[in-house]
C-alpha positions in Angstrom: -45.1 98.5 17.6 -42.8 100.7 20.0 -39.6 99.6 18.4 -40.4 100.6 14.8 -40.3 104.1 15.2 -36.8 103.8 16.9 -35.5 101.7 14.4 -36.4 104.0 11.6 -34.9 106.9 13.8 -31.6 105.0 14.1 -31.5 104.2 10.1 -32.3 108.0 9.5 -29.4 109.2 11.6 -27.1 106.6 10.0 -27.8 108.0 6.6 -27.5 111.4 7.6 -24.2 110.8 9.3 -22.9 108.7 6.4 -23.9 111.5 3.9 -22.2 114.2 5.6 -19.1 112.4 6.6 -18.8 111.3 3.0 -19.2 114.7 1.7 -16.6 116.2 4.0 -14.1 113.4 3.5 -14.3 113.9 -0.3 -15.9 110.8 -1.5 -16.1 111.2 -5.3 -19.5 111.3 -6.7 -19.5 110.9 -10.6 -21.9 113.1 -12.6 -22.0 112.9 -16.4 -21.9 116.7 -17.2 -19.2 118.9 -16.4 -18.1 122.3 -17.4 -14.8 122.9 -18.8 -12.4 125.6 -17.6 -14.5 127.0 -15.1 -14.3 127.3 -11.3 -17.9 126.1 -10.5 -18.0 122.5 -10.1 -21.4 121.0 -11.2 -20.3 117.7 -9.4 -19.6 119.3 -6.0 -22.8 121.7 -6.4 -24.9 118.5 -7.1 -23.3 116.8 -4.1 -24.1 119.7 -1.8 -27.8 120.0 -3.1 -28.2 116.1 -2.3 -26.7 116.4 1.1 -29.0 119.4 1.9 -31.9 117.7 0.8 -31.0 114.6 2.6 -30.4 116.5 5.7 -33.7 118.5 5.6 -35.6 115.2 4.9 -33.8 113.2 7.4 -34.2 115.6 10.3 -37.9 116.3 9.2 -38.6 112.5 9.7 -36.7 112.7 12.9 -39.1 115.4 14.3 -41.9 113.7 12.8 -40.9 110.1 14.2 -40.1 111.7 17.8 -43.6 113.5 17.7 -45.4 109.9 18.1 -43.6 110.1 21.5 -45.0 113.6 22.3 -45.4 117.0 20.8 -41.8 118.5 20.2 -42.9 121.2 17.7 -45.2 123.9 18.9 -46.7 126.4 16.6 -47.1 130.2 17.8 -46.6 129.1 21.4 -49.5 126.8 21.3 -49.8 122.9 21.7 -51.4 121.9 18.6 -52.1 118.3 17.4 -51.9 118.6 13.7 -53.1 115.7 11.2 -50.7 113.1 10.3 -50.2 115.0 6.8 -50.0 118.4 8.8 -47.3 116.9 11.2 -45.3 115.7 8.1 -45.4 119.2 6.6 -44.6 121.0 9.9 -41.6 118.6 10.6 -40.1 119.0 7.2 -40.9 122.8 7.1 -39.3 123.3 10.5 -36.3 121.2 9.4 -35.5 123.2 6.2 -35.9 126.5 7.8 -33.8 125.5 10.7 -31.2 124.2 8.4 -31.0 127.2 6.1 -32.0 130.2 8.2 -31.9 129.1 12.0 -35.7 129.5 12.0 -38.5 132.0 11.8 -39.9 131.4 15.2 -43.5 130.3 14.0 -42.6 126.9 15.0 -40.5 126.0 18.1 -38.9 122.8 19.3 -39.8 121.4 22.9 -37.6 119.1 24.8 -35.3 116.9 23.0 -36.4 118.9 19.7 -34.2 121.7 20.9 -31.0 119.7 20.8 -31.8 118.2 17.5 -32.7 121.9 16.1 -29.3 123.0 17.5 -27.3 120.2 15.8 -29.2 120.7 12.4 -28.3 124.6 12.6 -24.7 123.6 13.3 -24.8 121.2 10.3 -26.2 124.3 8.3 -23.4 126.3 9.1 -20.7 123.8 8.8 -21.7 122.5 5.3 -21.2 125.8 3.5 -17.8 126.0 4.8 -16.8 122.5 3.9 -18.3 123.2 0.3 -16.0 126.4 -0.1 -12.9 124.3 1.5 -13.7 121.5 -1.1 -13.6 124.1 -4.0 -10.3 125.5 -2.8 -8.9 121.9 -2.6 -10.1 120.9 -6.1 -8.8 124.1 -7.6 -5.2 123.3 -6.0 -5.3 119.8 -7.2 -6.2 121.1 -10.8 -3.3 123.6 -10.7 -0.7 121.0 -9.5 -1.9 118.5 -12.5 
């Protein structure tokens, strides 16, 4: 029983890393709809949206799984033990807030959760940069053709 959370943890980390590396390296994702003669790439936007959702849910599940080993998220400075559903909601909420805004301060990580939060915040800063760089690369390719 102790091994199952760690196997899930490793699988989630693998999916996160594969998704982020695939997005940055430029793997093509085929979407059926396109906008003609536009600088907006619906394919790239959908890829970025999916990557954000994967990262938020992935890190949320990592926080949730690690909560079985001990409390890693502290709400308003108090050690609370929420219900199972409450723990999932707190974990995904904290993940989303950390990725998108670097947090509000209502939920704080403790222990290894701090390192995970810093990693997630870094990914939150790097993804938009990769998105803009990808747009410029696509624009240069279309001008060359």
